[in-house]
N, C-alpha and C positions, 0 to 999 in steps of 0.2 A: 683362161688357163686352170687345167685341173687341180683340184684339191686333192693332196694325198690324206687319206683317211688312216687314223689311228685306231688299232683296236685296243681299247682299254684294259681290257684282261691281260693280253701280252704285254702291255707298257708295264702293268702292275706288278708282273712275274719278274720283269727285266731290273724292276728297280729292287724287288726284293733279293733278286739274285745278286745283284751288284751290290746291294748294303750287306748279304752275307759274305760275299768275297773280300770286301773293304774292311769288315769284321774281324775275318781271319787273316788276312795282311797285318790289321793292327795287334791282334793277339801274339802273330808269329814275331812281330818286333819287339813286344813287351817281354816275351819269354826268351828271346835272345839276349835282351839286355837288362834279364830281370837283376843283375847283380848290382849294375850300375844305377838302376831306379831304386834298388833297396837301399843303397848306400846312400843317394841322393835323400829319399825320403827320412832317412835315418840322420842325416845332417842338418835335414831341415827342423826336424823334430828335437835334436839335440839343441840349435839354435833358440827355437821358441822357449825351451825349458831354462837355456840359460837366461832369458828374458826374463822369463816368469819366475825364477828362482827365487826373488826376495819375496812374492807373493807366497810362494810355497812355504818359506820360512816363516812369515808371517802368520799365514794361517795355522801351522802346526804349533807355534807359540801362542797363539790367542787359543787356540782348542784347549790347550792344556793349562793354562792359567785362569780360563773362563771360570771353572769351579769354583777356586779361592777368591776371584775378584767378585763373584756373585755373594759367596758365604761374605765377606768383610761387608760388601755394599747392604746387605739385608740385616746383618748382625749387629753392625756397628754404626754405620753413617744414618742409615735410615729410621734409625732409633729416636735419632734427634728431629724434632719440629721443623728446625732450620732448614734440613734437607727434603722435606717434604713437595710435593705439589711441584712448584716451577723449579725446583732446586734439586731434583732428581739426577740430573746431566752432571752436576757438579759432584754430587755422591758418588756417582760411576767413575768420574775422572780421578777423583782422592782415592777411590778404591784400587783402582788400576794403579796409579802410582805407586800405593805402598806396596803392593804385591811385586811390584817392578824392582823397588827397594831390598824387600826380602830377598828375591830371587838372585838377584846380583849380588848381595852379601853372602849369600848361601854358596853360588859357583865359586866366589872369592875365598871362602874358608875352604872349599874342597881343593882348589888347585895351591893355594898357601898351605894348608896344614893336611888334609887327609891323604892327598896322594903320596906326598913323601914319606909319611907315615907307613902307610901300606908298602910301599916298594923297599923300606928299611925292613919291614916283617916280612916279607918275603926272602929277601936276601939271608935273613938270620936263620928263617925257618930252614932254606935249601942247605945252608951250611950244617946246622943241626943235625937234619937227617941223614946228611952225607958222612958226617962223623959216625952216627949210630951204626950206619951200613958197613963202614969199613973196620969197626970195632965191636966187641962184644961187652968189651968192659964199662961199668958205669951203667948198662942198663937195668931200668928199676925191675925188680923181681927177677934178676938173672938167675940165681941159684934154683928157684923153684922152676921156673922154664927150663934149666937145663936137666932138672933131675926128670922132669916128663919126658924130655926129648930123649935122654937115657933108656927110660921104658920103653918108647916108642921104637927105637932103633934095636933094642935087643928083641923084640916082637917081631918086626919085620925085617930084621937082617940088614938094616941101612945103616948110614953114617950120618946123619942129618945134624948138622951143629946150629946153635942160636944165630951166629952170623950167617947162615943160608937162609934160615927162616926171616929174618929181619931183610936180608937182601931181597929175598922174594916179594915180601909185603911192601917195603918202600921203594922200590924200583920205579913202580908205574905213577907212585906220589912224586918222588924225586923228578921223573919225567913231566909230570904235569906242572910243577911248581917251577922246574927250570925254565918252561917255556914263558912262563908268565912277563919275567921280565922283557922278553923279546916281543911278546903281544903289547907291552905297554910301550915300549919304543915303538911298534908300529902304529899304536894308538896315538902316541905322541905325535909322529910325522904327518899321520892324518888330519891330527889338530891344527898343526901347523900350516897343512895344505889347506885346510877349511878357513884358517886365518888369512891365506892370501885373498880369499874372497871377502874380506872385512867389510867392504861397503855394502855387499850384500846382505849379510847379518846385521849392520846397523840399519838398511832400509827395511829388513824384515823385520827388526823390533819396533821401528815407527808405523809400520803398517798394522804390526799386531796390534799395538797401542789403539790405533785409529778404528781396529776392527772390535775390540772390546768395548769401545765407547759408543760405536754405532752399531753393535751389531744388531738390535731390531729393524733398524731401517735396512741394511744388507741383507737381511733375512726376509723381509718384506717385498724389497725389489727383487729378488731373486725369484720369489714366488710369483708376483706379478709376470716376470717374465716369460716362465713355465707355462703361466695360463694362456698368456698371447700367443706363445709358440704352439703348444701342443693341445688337444683335445682337454675339455675339463675332468673327464673319467680319467684319462691318463696320468694329466697332472695330479689330480686327488691323490691316486695310488702312489707317485712319487714322493708327494710330501708325505703321506701318512708313513712309507717306509723311511725317510730320510729323519723324521723324528723319532721312529722305533730304533733306527741306527745310532741316531745321538744317543738317546737314552742308555743303550748297551753299550755302547764305546766310554760314555762319559762315566757312566755306573760302573763299568768293569776295570777299566784302565785307570782311571782316577782312584777309584776305590781300591783296588790291589795295592796300587803304588802307595798308597796312605797307609793299609794295611802293612806291608811289607815296610814301611820307614818305622812303624810303631814298634814292628816285631824286632828289627834291628836293633833300636835304641833300648829298649828293653834288655835284650841281649847285652848291650854296650855296657848298661848298668852294673850288670850282673857281672860281666868280666872286669869291671874295674873294683868293683867290692871285693871280688876273691883272686884279684891280680893275677888273672889269667895273661900267659903270652901270649903275644900278637894280637892283642885284644881288638884292635882296629881293622886287621885282616878278617879275623873272625866274625866280626859284628857285620862286615860288609859280604861275606859269604852268607851268612844266616839272611841277611835282609834280600839280598837279590835272589838266591833261588827261591826265597818265599813268594815272589812273583809269581811263579808257575804253581798252579793248584794243583792238590794231590800229592804230585811228586816232589813239588819243590822242598818242604820239610824234610825228605829222606836225602835228597841231593845234597842237601847242605849241611843238614846234622850230622850225617855219618861221618865225612871227612873232619868238619872240626873237632867231633869226639875223639878221633882217632889221633890229629894233631896233638890236642891236649895230652892224651892217653901217653903219647911218646916221652912228653916231658914230666907228666907227674900223674901215676895211674890212679891214684885215688880222686884227685882233682879231676882226673878225665871221666871217671865214672860219676863224680858228681855232675858234670857237663854235661853229660848224656841225660841222666834223669832230668835236670832243668830243662833241657831243650825238648823232651816228651813232655813235661808239664807246662811249657811254653806253647807248644805246637796245639795242645789239647785246650789250652785257653784261646788260643786263637781261632780254631775250628769250631769252637762251641759256643764262644762268647764275643771275640771282639771282630772275626769277619762276617757273621751274620749281622752283627749291627750295621758292619758299613757297607757291606755288599747288598744284602736284603735281598739275594737272589735276582739281580740284577739283569742276568742273561735270560731268566727263564728256562735255563735247560735243565734236564734231568742228569742225575750223576754219570749215567752210560753216555750221554751226549758229550758232556764236559771232557770225559777221558777218550773217547773218540776224537774230539777235535785236537787235544794234547797230543796223542799218537801221530795222528795224521799231520798236524803243523809240524812236530818233531821232525818227521821222516823227509819232509820235503825241506823246511826252512829251518833247522836246527832250533836253538834256544829261543831265539825269535819267534819262530813259528809255534812253540810250546804255549809262548805267552799270548800271542796275538790271534792265534787259532780258535780259541774259546770265544770273544767278541765275535769274529769274523765267520765261524760256524752257526753261531747263534742269529747275527743278522741273514745268513743265507737261509736258516732254516725257517725264520720268521717270514721273507720273501716267500717261501714256497707254501708255507701253511696260509698266507693270505691269497695267493694264487688257489688252492687247493678249496680254501673257504668258498671263495668268490664261484667256482666252478659248480661245487657242490650247490650253493645257495641257488645258483640257475637251474639245475636240473631239477631240484627238487620243488622249485617253482613251476617249470615247464610241466612236472609229473602232476603236481596238483591239479594246473589246467586241463591237462589232458584226462585226469579223474572226473573232473565237473562235466567236461564234455560229454562225457561217457555216459555220466549220469543223466545230464538233460537227454540225451539221446534216448536212454532207457524209458524215461519219465513220459517222452513223446511217442514211443511205440505203445506206452500201456495207455495214453489217451486214446491212441487210433483204435 
């Protein structure tokens, strides 16, 4: 029986053609069902995130508590000889437990005292501003303001009244403050929704406690896994970038939060001494807005001064002067000592990060944009430095080869 001869060349072409045709058919099916495939992937990722959510909570909690735990461990427990050498784990455990007690106590105080006080201050402030807007009677310095308006109306042939001025100036403030109770209610609803996942939160707290106590072992295991899966060069770069990112985020986020807390407490002390109205609300505004570099003091200082000015002009002027002095103290003394230029960014880089982050992600972007931009710029700098070093070495080798060739030509 005669054997059939196969031409390998045409056989390969047929296989390639079949492969291309099969790929096109599969691609057409994927594109035709892209919506259902996307929904399936989205559902799968959502399920995975739901399962891993306790670990996400745990990592975030552990990351923010790591700095105070390390501080307590080094400054208190490791000062005693009893906790040195083989008892370092006990010092870490006690430090984490102490920070947990402090954090839970602070949250309980905020929920039980601070939030109700702030809500009450907002409601009183909104009522006061509305009363001022509807009637010009009882306005501080009313006679002076009215005389000034009479002169302006005579010059411009207009008929402005103090009521018009106050309505124009206070309407935006009333609108903003009136929306705060709704925001508070929305925040409360979200908190209750979050409380529905109480098991995840409790599990996250347990995981965070374990991460704080075993962070060196977890970091070592992660580094070994990275070096096993990827090349040594790539793994070294990733570890270096991770260390830099941790330094930037820990230094900036924790440092900025500590700085804002101290500034808020100083203003709270001033507000209590001089009996400022709505002292809890005003101190919260000063503290929270101080989280934003450069622009934060203006964002918080101006409305706080205006609020006090409405109730008492002389006290409002004094408050404005104190805020300026406080921000000078913060910018020149307190903030440099706490942050110590942890991001490594120039002022123009910080402003760029704040503007771009605020444009895309609002207030959160204005705060987190600085450390994120610092990490990205650090990664780009590492890449450029590596490429530049390689080109410099290549240029040196080329120059050496050229000099060797010239020496050979001279010898000949």
